[in-house]
N, C-alpha and C positions, 0 to 999 in steps of 0.2 A: 511417471511421476510428474505429473506438470508443475512446471516453474513461472509462477510470477514474480517477476521485478515492479517496486514499486519506485518508480521515476517521478523524480521532477526537478525543475531548474532554477527551485527557486526555494527559500527557506520559509519553514511556516505552512507549506503545504498541505502537512496531517500523514506525512508516508509511515512514522511508525505507528501512530494510530492504529490509522488502516489495516496494518500490516499484521500485529498484534491482533487488532481486533478480529479479524479475517479469522486468522489462526485460529481461533478461539473457537471463532463458531465452524470450521470446518471440525473441529475437536469436538465441540457439542454434536454435529452430526454422526459422530464414530467413526470418523478420517482421523490417521494421523497425519500431523502436520509442523513443521517448525521452521523456525525465520531465521534467516543469517544476517546476520550485521554485515554490510559493507557500508558503512556509515560513518569514516573515520571519527564523527562525533560520539557515536556509540550510547547513542538511546535507547535502542532497544536493548541492548546490552544494560543500562544501566535500570531501565526500567524489571530487568530480568534479577538484578540485584535487592531492585524494596521487593519484589514478589516474595524470592527466598527468605528475606528477611522479617516476612508476615507470616512466614513457611506457607505459602502458597507457590504454586506455580502452573498458572494456567496453560503459558504454550512454553517452549523449548527453546531459546535462542542458542544459537554456535555462529562463534566467529568466522567472517569470510576468511583470514589470513591474507600469505600474500596470493597463493591459488585456489580461487575458487570454483574453478575445475574439479580439481583435485577434490574440496569439501563437496560439491553436488555428487560426486565419483559416493565418494564413502555415506554417503543419505541415502542413494537409490536402493539400495539392498531395503531397506526400515523404516521409509517417508511414502505415505503417499499425494501430499503437497510440500511443496517448499517456496515461502515468499522471503524473496529478497529483498531487505532495508536499504536501499542503497544512500548517496552523499546526494545533496539538494546541489546537482550539476550534473547536466548532461556528458561536458567534457570531463572530469574524473572518469580514471580511468578504472576503476572500481565501475561507477556506469557504464560506460563500453562494455567491458565484461558480461556482467549482467544482460546488455542487452543482444551479446550474441552468443550465451546459453540459454536463455528462456522463451517457454509459447509465448508470454501475452506478459507487457510491458503495459502496465496500469501505473495511469498516470493521475493523481488528487490534485484538481486545483479549485481554487479559491475562484472565485464569483466577484473578480476584482479584475480590470484591466490593466494591471503590470505582470499579475497572474495568468493572466487569458492571452496576452502578447507573447511571454515566455515561451509561450509550450509552440510555436512556431519552430524553435531547434529543437522541439523534442520531436518532433515530425520529422525532421532532416536527418536526425539521427538513429532513427528507429527505420529512413528506409535504406541508410547505410550501413545499417546491422543486416536488415535483411540480406545484402549482396555476401554473408557468409552463411547467413542464419535466416535461410525465405518461410520457414515457416513460422518466425516471430511475427505475432498479432498486437495492436498498442489498443488500448482505450482509455478512454479522458471519465473521471468519475467527478461529480461536483462534487465537493466538502464544503460546511459550513459556512450552508445556505440559510436566507433569513427569507425565505416567501414573501413576505409583504413589504419588502424594499422596493425601490424603485429598477436600481441594478436587476434582481430578483426576475424585474416584471420584459426587461428589455431582453435578458442571459441569452433566451432561446434564439435569439434572432445572431446574437455573436456568435454560440455555437456551434449555428448550422454555417456558418464560415470558416471555421477552423476546417484542419485538413484531418484530422482525427476523431473515428467514429467515438462517442461519446453516451455512456450508459443510461438509459431509462430513471437506471431508477441514482439515488443521491443522496447526501449525509447531510443534516442541517445542522447548522451551530448551537449542541447542546452542549452545558457545563459537564453534564455526565461523563462525560469523556473526557474531560482534563480531569477530572477528580478521581475517577478514575488510572489513569496513568501516574496519579502522585500515589495511590494507591496501591499500587503495583497490582493491579487488579484489571480487567476486560470487563465491558458493559455485560456481559454474559456473568460473570460474578457479585453483577448491581444488587441486586433480587428486582424486586417492585419498581424501583428509580430506575434501572435500565431497560426495563420493558422495549420502551419507543427506538429506544439505540439501539436494542438488539431486532425490532422489528424491519430497520435500516441494514443492519447489516444482512440481514438475514434476505432481504432484497437485491444485494450487491451478490449474495453467494449467490445464489441459482442464477442471475444473471452471467456472471463469469464461468461458473465452473457446471 
């Protein structure tokens, strides 16, 4: 049962959006996937409430509770994939626990200097967690990319200097992601208006899994 922790060290990076849509993509492929909400802000849980109110349940969300390892053990018998939506701080106890229990740390990062600099501490935390979890790997995924901006043109050079491997797939800044979250949907349930976003998710899924 592959376990992927969605980790960031700064709010607004898109952890919850990525977790929910990747889980929906796995289910779209016929693979069972569950999101564990380990963020005290409870964004994944709130999304699930909105989905239930709209009579939709594209992704199952379960709370992490005080014992993340116990939750993972319970899910192991029935899940093919687990994604952990972590707090926006690598110093949070939930984030540290997730790193020691995951196979992969997936780090969404916005193409801005502050967000890119914040990944330095994540690389240190991954290395520290690797002492107890030597199988742990980490990958950055660029989120909310705006291809025709000056920053996007210099982004490749900046990414080359980071300590973490960067996925070739990236996720563009699209209103459909925000709109779907408000509606309790994923882009897989958005029909034709979500086609380009679904293609992005499929590229990330193929590279990660």
